N, C-alpha and C positions, 0 to 999 in steps of 0.2 A: 810094416809100413815105413819105418824109419830107414831101413836099408833101401827100399824102393825109392824114397825121396832123394837119398844120397846119390843113387845111380842116375836119377833124372837130372839132378843138378850137374853132375859130371858130364853127362851126355850133352846137355845144353851148352856148357862151357866149351867142350871139345868141338861141337858144331861150329861155334864162333871162331875157335882157334885154328882148326885144321882145314876148314872147307875152302874151296876155290873162291876167288874174289867175285865171280859172276853173281853170287847171291849174298855176298858179305860186304858190308860197308866199312866204316871206320871200326877197327877192332883191336883188342888186346889179347893176343894168343897166350895160352897157358905158359907160365914160366918166363915170359918176356914182356918188356914194355915196348911193344912195337905197334906203330900206327900206320895204316895204309889207306889210300883212297879207294873208294868203291870202283870196281871195274868199269861200270857204266859211266861214272864221272870221268874216268880216264879217257873213255871214248869221246866224251864231250870236249874235253880239253885238247884232244888230238895226241895224247901221249901214246896210245896204242899204235896209231899210225906211225908215229915217230920211232917206235921200236923196230919197224921195218921187218917184222917177223912174218914169213909166208903163211903161218898157220891161221893168221887173222884175215887173210886176203878176201875170202868169200864174204865174211861179215862186213869188212870195211867197204867192199864194192857195193854191197846191198845198201849200206847207209848212204854212201855218196850218191848212188843212182836215185834213191828215193828223195833225198834232199834236193837234188837237182830238178826232179820231175814234179814233186808234190810240195816241196817246202817243209816236209816233215817225214819222219820214218818211225814205224812202229815195229817192235820186236818183243820177244818174251824169253825168259830164262828159267831153268829149273834144275834141280839136282835129282838124279836118278840113283838111289841107293842100290837098286837091282843091278844096274850097269856100272855102278861105281864111277859115275861121271857127272860133270857139269855140262849143260847143253844150252845153246842159244838158238832160237828159232825165228824165222821170218814171220810176218803177219799172217801168211798163208800156211804156216806150219812146216816150212822147209828148214832142215838142219843147216845152220850157218857156221857153227863152231862147237867143238866138243873137246873136253879135256878130262883126263882121268883124275879122280880124287886121290889124294895122297894115301899110300898104304897105311900110314900111321893112323889116319882118321878112320879108315874102314876097319882096321884091326881093333880099334877102341870101341867102335860101334858093335862089332861082333862080340867082343868080350862083354860089353854091357848087357847085351841080349842074353848071353849064356849065363851070366851071373845073377840075372834078375829072378826074383821069386815069381812075379807075374809077367811072363814074357810077352803075352799078348798086349798088356797095358803099356809096357815099355816100347814095343814095336809101334803101337798106335801113336804114342807120344813122339817118337822119332819121325815117323812119316808125316804126321800132322804139323810138326815143327819145320820140316825141311823140304818136303816134296811138293809143296804148293808153288805154282809158277809165279814169277814176278813179271810185271808188264812195264815196258819203257816206251816213251815217246821223246824223240829228239827233234827239235825245231829251232827256228830263229825268231826272236821277238824284237822287231825293229832292228834287225841286223845283229842282235845279241844271241849267241848260242844258248839254248835252253834245254833242259831235260826234266822229264817227269817220271818218277819211279813209284810203282805201287806193289807192295808185297803183302802177303797174308799168311797166317799160320793158324792151326787149330790143334794145339798140343793136348787139350782136354776138351771139356764141354764148352769152353769159351772160344769165340772167334776174335782173332787179333789182326788188325790191318795197320800198315804204316804207309805213309806217302811222303815223298821227298821231291821238292822242286828246286832246281838250281839254275840260276841265270848268270852268265858271265858278263863282264863289262864289255868284252870284245873277243874276237878270235885271237889266239896266241900266235906269235911268230915261231918259226922253226927253232930258233935259238932258245926261246922261252920253254918250248916243249921239252927240248933236250935237257935244259937245266932242271926241270921238274923231275925228269927221269933219274937225275944224278943225286937228288935229295932224298932223305929218309926221315921218318918220324916227325918230330916237332918242326924241323926246318921245312919239310915237305908241306905240312899242313899250313904253316904260316905263309909260305909263298903261294900256295893254292888260294888261301883266303884273300890275298891281295888282288886276285883276278875275279873274285866273286862280286857281282852286283847285288844279288840277294840269294839267300838259301833258307828254305823253310821245310821243316819236317813235322808230321803230325802222326800220332798214334791213337788207335781206336780199339776199345774192347767191347764186343757185342754192339757195335755201331755207336758207342758213346765215346766222345773225345776224352782222352786221358792224359795226353801230353802234347805240347807244342814247343818246338825249338826253332829259333830264327836268328839269322845273322845278316845284318845290313848296316851300312854306314858306320862300321867299326863298333857296332853294338850287338852283343850276343844275349839273347833272351831265352830262358827255359821256364816253362810253366807246367806243373803237374797238377792234375785235377783228381782229388781224392773223394772219399765218401762224404755225405752230408754237405755237399756243395762247398767243400773246403778246397783251397788251392795253395800251392807252394811255388814261389817264383824266384828265380835268380837272374839278375841283370848285370852284365859286364859291359862297361863302356871303356873301350881302349882309346888311348890318346894318339896312337900312331900304328902303322902297318906292321911293326914288330910284334904286336899283340903281347908285349911284355910289361906295359905300363898302363895303368888305368884305375878304375874303381869298380868293385863288385858289391852289389847290394842284394840281400836276401829278404824276401817278404813271406808272410803267412797271412792269407786272406787279405791281401793288399796292405797289410801293416808292416812297416819296416822293422826287421828284427836284427839285422847285422849289416855292417858296412866295412869293407876292407879296401884301403888304398894300397896299391902295390907298385913297385918299381923293379925292373929287371926280373920280373916273375917272382919277387919276394915281397911279403907283406911289410908295409911301412907303418901303417896305423890301422888298428882294429877297433871298431865301435859296436857295442850291442845295446839294444833298446828294450824298454818295457812295453807292454801292450798299449799303454796310454800314449806312447810316442816319445816319452822322456828318455834321455840317455842313461844307460845302466852301467856300462863299463867302457873305459877308454884306455887302450893299451898301445903304446908306441913300440915299434919293432925295428930290429936291425940284424941282418944276416940270420933271420929265423929265430932270434931270441928277443925277449923283452928288454928294451933299452930306452931309458928316459923315465918320465914321470907317469906312472899308471894310476888311474883314478876309478873309484867305484862311487856310484851315486844312489841315494834313496829314490824310491819311486816318485816322490814329489819333486825330484830334480835337484835337491840339495846334496852337497858333497858328503860322502860317507867315509872314504879312505883315500889317502894319497901316499904312495910309496915310490921312491926313486930306485931305478934298476940300472945296472951296468952289466952287459953281456949275460943277461938272464939271472943275475943275482942282485939281492937288495943291497943298496949302497947309499948311505946318507940317512937323512931323517925321514921316518915314516909317521904319519899322523892318522888318527881315527876321530871322527866327529859324531856328535849326537844329532838328532834330527832338528834340533834348535840351533845348530852351528857351533856348539861348545866342543873344544878339544877334550876328548876323554882318554886319549892315549897318545903318547909321543915317544918314539924310540929311535936311537941312533944305531945304524947298521954298518958293518964293514965286511965285505966279501960274504954276504948272506948270513953273517953271524950278528946276533944282538950284542952291541958293545956297551950301550948305556941306556937305561930307562929314564927318560926325562920327565915323563908324567904317566 
């Protein structure tokens, strides 16, 4: 069983890492910190058309014609492991675009099947995870380009469905499309977000909502719903379009648990809270290290410890207090070493 679970884990990771972008959204391939836009979102942005590659002509013509006639276009996409290809179809089932899957991906899938103790179970997992079709609708909402994407998978006895809806602020200029094509990873995502009016994704397991992710007005929110009506929420409020500065807050069952103020994508101040809402820990940061006066609090809100840090090391006087406010320990530190015990 352990070997089987390990194989399933590697198969799932490789599916995300090696598969063609038709069915893969933002991803992190194995061994790389690489992020890409979903193929369908690239269609919405006009990036695929800007590539001017003849292999996309039939698909692009279909999209343009339907948008002009109906104001919206519907199409589907799926991965065929039997044909080792990713395929895009019109609403009526006509093949619009096809691309072979990378050999590395197919070799890995074949190896996983041959190495599995229960080949039938692994095969069912792969097919259920990857061969379910995705359905897309591109339209315009008051002149704003919009796409709706629905994907499903059945890796085991559970049914999983995800939906994504992206609305742009406006159509991009040719120069903006070409700029996006020239960008990679974080720079690509940051620039893409600057064109987004709203983006919302939802995940369902057996028709029960399990996760919601939303980006709008420089605010990014993620909520995971777990058993017994519990939830975990992360909210990031950015101060500008660089998405490098702002405040991140984490909640459990709507109670604030952690708060991080960050600048240039680095934490500046971290705060953690007790279940009653009182501050538990306050840590100033600089260049990824504790820097400044760090404080711990009792659950009743009174100060418990105060230590000064410089570049991650204790520097200066550190104090510990009783719950009544009395100093019970006072020590002088130099370069993280205790120099003198004052009390």
